[in-house]
Structures are given as C-alpha cells and as structure tokens.
C-alpha positions as CSV (number, residue, x, y, z in Angstrom):
1,X,-17.2,-23.0,-15.8
2,X,-19.7,-22.5,-13.1
3,X,-18.9,-19.8,-10.6
4,X,-20.4,-20.3,-6.9
5,X,-21.7,-17.0,-5.3
6,X,-20.4,-18.6,-1.9
7,X,-16.8,-18.7,-3.7
8,X,-17.0,-15.3,-5.1
9,X,-18.0,-14.0,-1.6
10,X,-15.1,-15.7,-0.1
11,X,-12.8,-14.4,-2.6
12,X,-13.9,-10.9,-2.4
13,X,-13.7,-10.8,1.4
14,X,-9.8,-12.6,1.0
15,X,-9.1,-9.6,-1.4
16,X,-10.4,-6.7,1.1
17,X,-8.5,-8.7,3.9
18,X,-5.5,-8.6,1.9
19,X,-5.8,-4.9,0.8
20,X,-6.3,-3.6,4.3
21,X,-3.3,-5.6,5.5
22,X,-1.3,-3.7,3.4
23,X,-2.6,-0.6,4.7
24,X,-2.9,-1.4,8.4
25,X,-1.1,-4.5,8.9
26,X,-2.0,-8.1,10.1
27,X,-5.5,-7.9,11.6
28,X,-4.5,-10.4,14.4
29,X,-1.8,-8.3,15.6
30,X,-4.0,-5.3,15.4
31,X,-6.7,-6.9,17.5
32,X,-4.1,-7.9,20.1
33,X,-3.0,-4.2,20.3
34,X,-6.6,-2.8,20.4
35,X,-7.5,-5.2,23.0
36,X,-4.6,-3.6,25.1
37,X,-5.6,-0.2,24.4
38,X,-9.3,-0.9,25.1
39,X,-8.4,-2.5,28.3
40,X,-6.0,0.5,29.3
41,X,-8.9,2.9,28.3
42,X,-11.7,1.3,30.3
43,X,-9.4,-0.2,33.1
44,X,-11.2,2.0,35.7
45,X,-14.5,0.1,35.0
46,X,-13.2,-3.4,33.8
47,X,-12.8,-6.7,36.1
48,X,-10.8,-8.4,33.2
49,X,-8.5,-7.8,30.2
50,X,-10.4,-7.4,26.8
51,X,-9.5,-10.4,24.5
52,X,-8.6,-10.1,20.8
53,X,-11.8,-11.6,19.8
54,X,-13.8,-9.3,21.9
55,X,-12.1,-6.4,19.7
56,X,-13.7,-8.2,16.8
57,X,-17.1,-8.3,18.4
58,X,-16.9,-4.4,19.2
59,X,-15.9,-3.7,15.8
60,X,-19.0,-5.9,14.6
61,X,-21.2,-3.8,17.0
62,X,-20.0,-0.5,15.4
63,X,-20.7,-1.7,11.8
64,X,-23.9,-3.3,13.1
65,X,-24.9,0.2,14.7
66,X,-23.7,2.1,11.8
67,X,-26.2,0.1,9.4
68,X,-29.2,1.3,11.7
69,X,-28.3,5.0,10.7
70,X,-28.3,4.7,7.0
71,X,-27.6,2.3,4.4
72,X,-23.9,2.0,3.1
73,X,-23.0,-1.5,1.6
74,X,-19.5,-1.0,3.1
75,X,-20.9,-1.5,6.5
76,X,-22.5,-5.0,5.5
77,X,-19.3,-6.0,4.1
78,X,-17.1,-5.1,6.8
79,X,-19.4,-6.7,9.2
80,X,-19.0,-9.9,7.5
81,X,-15.4,-9.5,7.1
82,X,-14.9,-8.7,11.1
83,X,-17.2,-11.5,11.7
84,X,-14.7,-14.0,9.4
85,X,-11.8,-12.6,11.3
86,X,-13.1,-12.6,14.9
87,X,-14.1,-16.5,14.2
88,X,-10.7,-17.3,13.4
89,X,-9.3,-15.3,16.3
90,X,-11.9,-16.7,18.8
91,X,-11.3,-20.4,17.5
92,X,-7.5,-19.9,18.1
93,X,-7.9,-18.5,21.5
94,X,-10.1,-21.4,22.6
95,X,-7.9,-23.9,21.1
96,X,-4.9,-22.4,22.9
97,X,-6.8,-22.5,26.2
98,X,-7.7,-26.2,25.7
99,X,-4.1,-27.0,25.2
100,X,-2.9,-25.5,28.2
C-alpha cells in the first residue's frame, strides 16, 4: 500500500481541526463571532463589517508574521490550516452571494 504525502497532510490537518474544535468549537461559527468582535473593536475606523473569511485572512497574517520572528513549525501548520478553513468559508460566502 502506497501512502501519498498529500493524503497524509490532509489527514493530519483534519485531525488538528477536529482536536481544536473539541477545545474551541466549530471554526466557522468562531470566525463569524470574531468578525463581529473585530468589527466592534474597529468600528470607528471601518467603513464596512468584517466578514468571516477576512478573520481567516487576519489569522493567516498573524501566523505569517510570527514565522518571520523565529522558526516554530506550528506556525506553518496553523497557517496552512487557516488557509484551508478560510478557503471553505470564502467559497460558501461567494456561493451564498451568487444565489441572492
């Protein structure tokens, strides 16, 4: 049996997401809540509300920035996981917008 690296990577990310959801809950719901919180915090300087996929983009920016400070493999793993999550959320947002 041959195992592809891409399949292993996918499995590892899925397990990490599942573990984090046990601790923190559904990431899509969390991104919605964080979008609301970020919008409230930044209300005086924003012209629009922050969207859930933009929360993911902000989280990726944080992880990318951290990776410039020093090497920690977890930052790169988290970056790729946030990328996956953000892609799924953004795709749903676009599909929902196209239906309206």
